[in-house]
C-alpha positions in Angstrom: 30.7 -18.3 -62.0 29.3 -18.4 -58.4 30.0 -21.9 -57.0 28.6 -23.5 -53.9 28.6 -26.8 -52.1 25.9 -29.1 -50.7 27.2 -31.6 -48.1 25.3 -34.8 -47.1 27.5 -35.6 -44.1 28.4 -39.1 -45.2 29.6 -41.5 -42.5 33.1 -42.6 -43.3 34.0 -46.3 -43.5 34.5 -47.5 -39.9 33.4 -44.1 -38.6 30.5 -42.6 -36.8 28.2 -39.6 -37.1 30.7 -37.6 -35.0 33.3 -38.2 -37.7 30.8 -37.2 -40.4 30.0 -33.9 -38.7 33.6 -33.1 -38.1 34.2 -33.6 -41.8 31.3 -31.3 -42.7 32.7 -28.6 -40.5 36.1 -28.9 -42.1 34.5 -28.8 -45.5 32.5 -25.6 -44.6 35.7 -23.9 -43.3 37.5 -24.8 -46.5 34.7 -23.6 -48.7 34.8 -20.2 -47.0 38.5 -19.9 -47.4 38.3 -20.9 -51.1 35.6 -18.3 -51.8 32.6 -20.6 -52.4 29.3 -18.6 -52.2 27.2 -21.0 -50.2 27.5 -24.1 -48.1 24.3 -26.1 -47.6 23.6 -29.3 -45.6 21.0 -31.9 -46.4 18.2 -33.8 -44.7 17.8 -37.5 -45.1 16.0 -40.0 -42.9 16.4 -43.7 -42.1 19.9 -43.8 -43.4 21.9 -42.9 -40.3 24.4 -45.6 -40.8 25.7 -43.9 -44.0 24.3 -40.4 -44.1 24.4 -38.4 -40.8 22.7 -35.3 -42.2 19.2 -35.7 -40.7 18.7 -32.3 -39.0 20.3 -29.5 -41.1 18.9 -26.8 -38.8 21.0 -28.3 -35.9 24.1 -28.8 -37.9 24.0 -25.3 -39.3 24.2 -23.9 -35.8 27.6 -25.6 -35.5 28.7 -24.2 -38.9 27.6 -20.7 -38.0 30.2 -20.7 -35.2 32.9 -22.1 -37.5 32.5 -19.6 -40.3 32.4 -15.8 -40.8 31.1 -14.9 -44.2 29.9 -17.8 -46.4 26.2 -18.1 -46.8 24.8 -21.2 -44.9 21.6 -23.0 -45.8 19.6 -26.2 -46.1 19.6 -28.4 -49.1 16.8 -28.9 -48.1 14.5 -28.9 -45.1 11.8 -31.3 -46.1 8.8 -29.2 -45.5 6.2 -31.9 -45.9 7.4 -33.3 -42.5 7.0 -30.2 -40.4 5.0 -27.2 -39.4 6.0 -24.1 -41.4 6.0 -22.0 -38.2 8.4 -24.3 -36.5 10.6 -24.3 -39.6 10.6 -20.5 -39.7 11.5 -20.4 -36.0 14.5 -22.6 -36.7 15.7 -20.4 -39.6 15.1 -17.3 -37.5 17.3 -18.8 -34.8 20.0 -19.6 -37.3 19.8 -16.0 -38.6 20.5 -14.9 -35.0 23.7 -17.1 -35.0 24.8 -16.1 -38.5 23.2 -12.7 -39.2 22.2 -12.0 -42.7 23.8 -15.1 -44.3 21.1 -17.9 -44.0 19.4 -19.5 -47.0 16.1 -21.2 -46.3 16.3 -24.0 -48.8 12.8 -25.7 -48.8 11.9 -29.0 -50.5 9.9 -32.1 -50.0 10.5 -35.8 -50.2 9.0 -39.1 -48.9 11.3 -41.5 -47.2 10.6 -45.1 -46.4 7.1 -45.8 -45.1 8.5 -46.4 -41.6 10.5 -43.1 -41.6 7.4 -41.2 -42.8 5.3 -42.8 -40.0 7.9 -42.0 -37.4 7.9 -38.4 -38.6 4.1 -38.2 -38.6 3.9 -37.5 -42.3 0.7 -38.0 -44.2 1.5 -39.4 -47.7 -2.1 -39.0 -48.8 -2.3 -35.3 -49.4 -5.1 -34.4 -51.7 -3.3 -31.6 -53.6 0.4 -32.0 -52.9 1.6 -29.2 -55.1 -0.9 -26.8 -53.7 0.0 -27.9 -50.2 3.7 -27.5 -50.8 3.3 -24.0 -52.3 1.2 -22.8 -49.3 3.7 -24.2 -46.8 6.6 -22.4 -48.5 4.5 -19.2 -48.6 3.8 -19.6 -44.9 7.5 -20.0 -44.0 8.3 -16.8 -45.9 5.4 -14.9 -44.3 6.6 -15.9 -40.8 10.2 -15.0 -41.6 9.3 -11.6 -43.1 6.4 -10.8 -40.8 4.2 -10.6 -43.9 0.8 -12.0 -42.8 -2.1 -9.5 -43.2 -3.1 -7.8 -40.0 -6.3 -9.8 -39.7 -4.5 -13.2 -40.2 -4.6 -15.5 -37.1 -0.7 -15.7 -37.3 -0.1 -12.0 -37.6 1.0 -11.6 -34.0 3.4 -14.5 -34.0 7.0 -13.4 -33.9 10.1 -15.3 -35.2 13.5 -14.6 -33.7 16.1 -12.9 -35.9 19.2 -10.8 -36.1 17.6 -7.6 -37.5 19.8 -8.1 -40.6 18.5 -9.6 -43.8 16.1 -12.4 -42.9 16.8 -15.9 -44.2 16.3 -16.0 -48.0 13.8 -18.6 -49.3 14.9 -21.0 -52.0 12.6 -23.6 -53.6 14.5 -26.9 -54.2 13.4 -29.8 -56.3 14.1 -32.2 -59.1 11.0 -31.9 -61.3 9.1 -29.4 -63.4 6.4 -29.2 -60.8 8.7 -27.9 -58.1 10.1 -25.4 -60.6 6.6 -24.2 -61.4 5.9 -23.6 -57.7 9.1 -21.6 -57.4 8.0 -19.5 -60.4 4.5 -18.9 -59.1 6.0 -17.7 -55.8 8.6 -15.5 -57.4 11.3 -17.3 -55.4 14.8 -18.5 -56.1 15.0 -22.0 -57.5 17.6 -24.8 -57.2 17.3 -27.9 -59.4 18.9 -31.1 -58.2 20.4 -32.4 -61.5 22.3 -35.1 -59.6 18.9 -36.7 -58.9 17.1 -36.3 -62.2 19.4 -34.8 -64.8 17.0 -35.6 -67.6 14.4 -33.1 -66.2 16.8 -30.2 -65.9 15.9 -28.3 -69.1 12.2 -28.8 -68.7 12.4 -27.7 -65.0 14.1 -24.4 -65.8 11.7 -23.8 -68.7 8.8 -24.3 -66.3 10.4 -22.0 -63.7 10.7 -19.2 -66.2 7.3 -19.8 -67.8 5.5 -19.6 -64.4 7.6 -16.9 -62.9 5.9 -13.8 -61.6 7.0 -11.3 -58.9 4.6 -11.8 -56.1 5.9 -9.8 -53.1 6.8 -13.0 -51.3 9.3 -12.2 -48.5 12.7 -12.6 -49.9 11.3 -12.9 -53.4 12.5 -11.6 -56.7 11.6 -9.2 -59.5 13.3 -11.6 -62.0 14.1 -15.4 -62.1 17.2 -16.6 -60.4 18.2 -20.2 -60.7 20.9 -22.6 -59.5 21.7 -26.0 -60.8 23.2 -28.7 -58.5 25.4 -31.2 -60.2 27.4 -34.3 -59.1 31.0 -33.2 -59.9 34.5 -34.3 -58.9 37.9 -33.0 -59.9 41.4 -34.4 -59.8 44.8 -33.5 -61.3 44.1 -35.4 -64.6 40.9 -36.5 -66.4 41.9 -40.1 -65.8 42.4 -39.6 -62.1 39.1 -37.8 -61.8 37.3 -40.6 -63.6 38.6 -43.0 -61.1 37.5 -40.7 -58.3 34.1 -40.7 -59.9 33.8 -44.5 -59.7 32.0 -44.6 -56.3 29.3 -42.3 -57.7 28.7 -44.5 -60.8 28.6 -47.7 -58.7 26.2 -46.1 -56.2 23.9 -45.1 -59.1 23.9 -48.6 -60.5 23.1 -50.1 -57.0 20.1 -47.7 -56.7 18.9 -48.8 -60.1 18.9 -52.4 -58.8 17.1 -51.3 -55.6 20.2 -51.8 -53.4 20.9 -49.3 -50.7 24.0 -49.6 -48.6 27.3 -47.9 -47.7 29.1 -46.0 -50.4 31.7 -48.2 -51.9 35.4 -47.2 -51.9 37.2 -46.5 -55.1 38.6 -50.0 -55.5 35.3 -51.7 -54.7 33.5 -49.4 -57.1 36.0 -50.0 -59.9 35.6 -53.8 -59.4 31.8 -53.5 -59.5 31.9 -51.5 -62.6 34.3 -53.8 -64.3 36.9 -51.1 -64.7 37.5 -47.4 -64.3 34.8 -45.2 -65.9 35.6 -43.4 -69.1 36.6 -39.8 -68.5 33.8 -37.3 -69.0 34.3 -35.8 -72.5 35.3 -32.1 -72.5 32.4 -31.3 -74.8 29.0 -32.9 -74.1 26.5 -33.7 -76.8 23.5 -31.3 -76.8 21.2 -34.0 -75.5 23.7 -35.4 -73.0 23.5 -34.7 -69.3 25.5 -37.2 -67.3 24.4 -38.0 -63.7 28.0 -37.3 -62.6 30.9 -35.5 -64.3 34.6 -35.5 -63.6 37.8 -34.0 -64.9 40.9 -31.9 -64.4 40.3 -28.2 -63.7 40.3 -27.1 -67.3 37.9 -29.8 -68.3 35.6 -29.0 -65.3 35.5 -25.3 -66.1 34.1 -26.1 -69.5 31.7 -28.8 -68.3 30.2 -26.6 -65.6 29.8 -23.7 -68.0 28.1 -26.0 -70.6 25.6 -27.3 -68.1 24.8 -23.9 -66.6 24.4 -22.3 -70.0 22.2 -25.1 -71.2 19.5 -24.2 -68.5 20.4 -20.5 -68.0 21.4 -21.1 -64.4 22.9 -18.1 -62.5 24.8 -20.3 -60.1 26.2 -23.8 -59.8 26.2 -26.0 -56.7 28.5 -29.0 -56.3 27.4 -32.4 -54.8 29.6 -35.4 -54.8 29.9 -39.1 -53.8 33.6 -39.2 -52.8 34.1 -41.5 -49.8 37.6 -40.3 -48.9 37.4 -37.0 -47.1 40.8 -35.7 -48.2 39.9 -36.6 -51.8 36.7 -34.6 -51.4 38.5 -31.6 -50.1 41.1 -31.7 -52.9 38.3 -31.9 -55.4 36.7 -28.7 -53.9 40.1 -27.0 -54.2 40.5 -27.9 -57.9 36.9 -26.9 -58.7 37.5 -23.5 -57.1 40.6 -23.2 -59.2 38.7 -24.3 -62.3 36.2 -21.5 -62.2 38.5 -18.9 -60.7 36.6 -17.9 -57.6 38.4 -15.6 -55.2 39.7 -16.9 -51.9 38.4 -15.2 -48.7 40.1 -14.6 -45.4 40.4 -17.0 -42.5 37.4 -18.7 -41.0 35.9 -18.1 -37.6 38.2 -20.6 -35.8 41.5 -19.4 -37.4 
């Protein structure tokens, strides 16, 4: 199983964005050593006190210098905020820094009204799916120099390494994003940690609408990845305890409360006890928002969820406030699926 990581650059308790970025760099270096396939960083706005990942195209430049071989990407650049040409230039620059190993993860999301206004984002788009599809196509056309000769942008160049251009991925958490990925003939990643209940419908829509289109970096056949909130520890009980901050955070979101991620003890107190361990075998209609377990349990759970939607790859996201616990979880997950370690990172 190909296993990857998406990192949100959480600000540690009592820390700053500098601490968050240092932790992200350390996590990327570890992911490369352990043999993870991809390491992506996210984009969130208006939450700088708890999530420092606001500009993935900047952070990836730092990660390019700290790694040698792991693929680096965005999970995702929120394309509704930006010009496709400017996004393509950023990815082209990243390709120059990490030749042939950049994933152009493209998504969309609205933040708070204030954040959207500050970003100059128009929420009142007449046909949002059509607009998003065209923006993704434009990014790919810029990256692969694929505009027709008579197109106004045909003479615009994007920097690059001369190796494989950045590979487009469509990211989302709904069947509509999946359908767009299929229509474009692009790779698709579904965020099951956001809307797990839509996972099977989304992958069905992706395959139903898939057609090879000749999009730059596109495919002849569907290729999907499912991103899950997952945490591992030495025992199922210890992993369930480590999962408590994720469960407490989800409950807060349901109540409309947004704030710093609680520590384990605070989360256990809020939940009224340690969460039950995730069962080794899930019911056919069961898709937890977060899963946990020892390596053997996690191997089975990740396989069950990937098989359920026919995903080719799995990406790990987590809500683990302690950095060392997060790194240990990544070690155990790598052990669980048996990925092969790589050599030293760029700084070693």
